C-alpha positions, 0 to 999 in steps of 0.5 A: 464791619461787625459792631465796635465794644471799646475796652482799654488794656490793663482793665480789670478782667472781671469788669468785662462782659462774661462771654467776652473774657470766657471767650478770651480765656479759651484763646489764651489771652487770658491766664488763669492768674491774670487780674487785669488785661494785657492785650491791645489789639482787636477780639472779634466773635459772633459779629462783635469786634472787642478793640482794646485800645492802650492804657489811658486812652480817651475815647471819643465819639469817633471810635472806629477812627481810634480803632483804625489808628490802633490798627494801623500802628499795629502794622506799621510797627510789626512791618518794621521789625526786622523778623516781622511776625515772630521775634525772639523775645516774645514780642510778637503780632497775633494774626500778623499774617493776615493783617499785613496780607490784608493791608498789601491787597488792599493797597494793590486793589486801590491802585491797580483794581481787580486782577485781569488775566492777558490772553494771546490771541493769535490773528491775520491783518489785525494787532502787531505783525509776527514777521517771522511767522508771515515769511514762514507761512505766505507766499508774497507778490513781487511788486517793483522787486520788492515782496508784498504780502496781502496776509500779515500774521499777527496777534492781539492781546486779550484782557479777560476780567472774569476768570477764575482768578478774578473771582477769587480776588474780588471774593477776597477784596469782599471779605477784607472789606467787611473784616477790616474795612473801617480798620484800614481806611478809617472810614466805611468804603465804597467799592465800584459795582464790578467788584460787588457784582463778580461771581463767587468763585467755585470750589472750596478754599483747597480748590481755590489755593490748587487754582491759584498754584496753576495760574501762578504757574503761567504768570510772568508779569511782576504784578500778577505773580506777587497778587497771586502769592498775596491771595494764597497767603490770605486763603491760608491765613483765614484757613488757621482761623479757630471757631470764627474767632478773629484775633489781631493784637499784641501782649507787649505794647509798651514796646509799640508805646516806646517805638511811637514816642521815639518816631513822633519826638524825633529821638536821635536814632545812634545816640547810644553809640556815644555812651560810655561802656563797661570794660573788664581788666584780665591779664594786665589788659582792659577789654571792652564790652560794648554790647553790655552797654547803656541803651537809653529809649529816647535822647532829643535835643532842643534847636539850640543844642543847649538841652538835652532830655532823656526820656523813657517812654513808660507803658504805665497807668501812672495814676497814683505813685503806686502805679508809677515805675519803681526803683529800677527803673528810677536807677536807670535814669539816674545813670542815663543822665550821667552817661548822657552828660559825659558826652555834652559840654558843661554848658548844656542842661541834661534832664530826664523824664518819663513819658505815660499814656494819658490825656490828664497830669497825675504825677508831677516828678519822681525824687529820693529823699529820706526814708520815713517822710511819708506824705508830705509837703516839707520834702527832704530830698536827696541833692546828688539825685536828679528830678525825673519829670513826669509827662502825659501824651493821650495815646490816640494822638500818639498814635494818629501822629505815628500813622501819618508820620507826624512830629509831636512838636507841641509835646517836645516844647513842653518836655523842654519847658521844665 
C-alpha cells in the first residue's frame, strides 16, 4: 500500500501541497472557483495516497485504521443505495465499480481461496463407476446367473490449481492487496505462500479478458461463474484508470453523514409516513399530495416514549455561527417540530437538534430573537420559536460504529439530556 497523507474535507485548497492540488485540478476534483476542498475519499498518485477524512475529524496515531473506516463506510453507504454507483441527484461514488469489485474479490478469496479448475478424467476401476459406459463397452462374465464386470468404466475429478485462470486470480488478489489491503482489512494483510509464488499470467489485459470469457463458457459452478465475472470486472475497471491516478470518494459526503447517523442513532424508519401532508383545494374537493410532504432526517424516541427528538444531520464545520446552518435549515426544524407534535400525545416532549461532525462543542444551541441585539448576554428571544440544540459527534467514531453495525447509545442518551 502506498504511503498515506491525511487531510480533511472542506480544507482550504491553498494549504494543500502544490503537486496534489494541481493533480486534483487536472482530474476535475477542484473547480477553478473553489476556495475549499469538496471531496471525501482517496486520491492516489506516484506511490502516495492522499486521504481526505470528513470535516473536523480528529487524527490519531492509527491513521490507517481511520482510512479503513472511511473506505468501508463509503462501501456500505453506496452499496446500500438502490442504484448503486450512479444516482439521479449526482450523489455518486467515484471509483465505485473498483471498490465494490475489490471487496467482493477479497472476501471470496478469504472464504474460498484461489480458483481451482475441476477437470473430469475418464478411467478404469478408479473413481466413480459409470455403469452405462461399462455395460456398453465390456462383456461380463456370468457367475451364479449374475453378470460380473472385471473392468469398470469410471471417472475422476482432478483439481488443477495452476491454470491460467488461477494465475489471473492470484495476480488480481496481489494487486488488490497492494492497492487496498490496509483499507479493506484495517491492518496489513499477510497471504499464504502459494499466492505469492503463483506465476504471473501471460499476455496483456485484452488477452486475459479473452481467456476469462472462454473459461466462463466452460464453467457450471455458481461460485466459479461469479468469480470469473468479478475478475473480468476488475480488469475492466483498472483499464479505465487515467495516468496511474486512482480516485475513490465522493463530493456528497453530507448524504453519507446523514445515513450514518440514522443508523448509529437507530432512527425510526417510517416516521415520515406519520407526518401531516399538504392538500390542494380544486373544484370543491381537497386533493392530497403526499409526495410533497415533509421529510425529516432522523427521528428518535427514548425508552419511555416520553421524549422524541427531531435530529438534523448537518455536515458543517460549525466552528462559529457563520459556519452554521442558515435560516432555511432553522425553519425546517421548526416545522418538523410542529409536525411531529401533531403525531404524539401532549405529555410527550418534542425537541429539535443539529448534529455536526466534530469532537469539541463549539455552538450550544440556535435561537430566534429580536434584530439588533448583536453579541449579548442578555438575549431577548422570540418564544414562539423553539430552541434547536447543537451536538458534535466525532466522524471517525461514527464511521467505526457504522461499519461495525453498532448503535451509539451514549450519544443518543446525550441528545435526550438537554
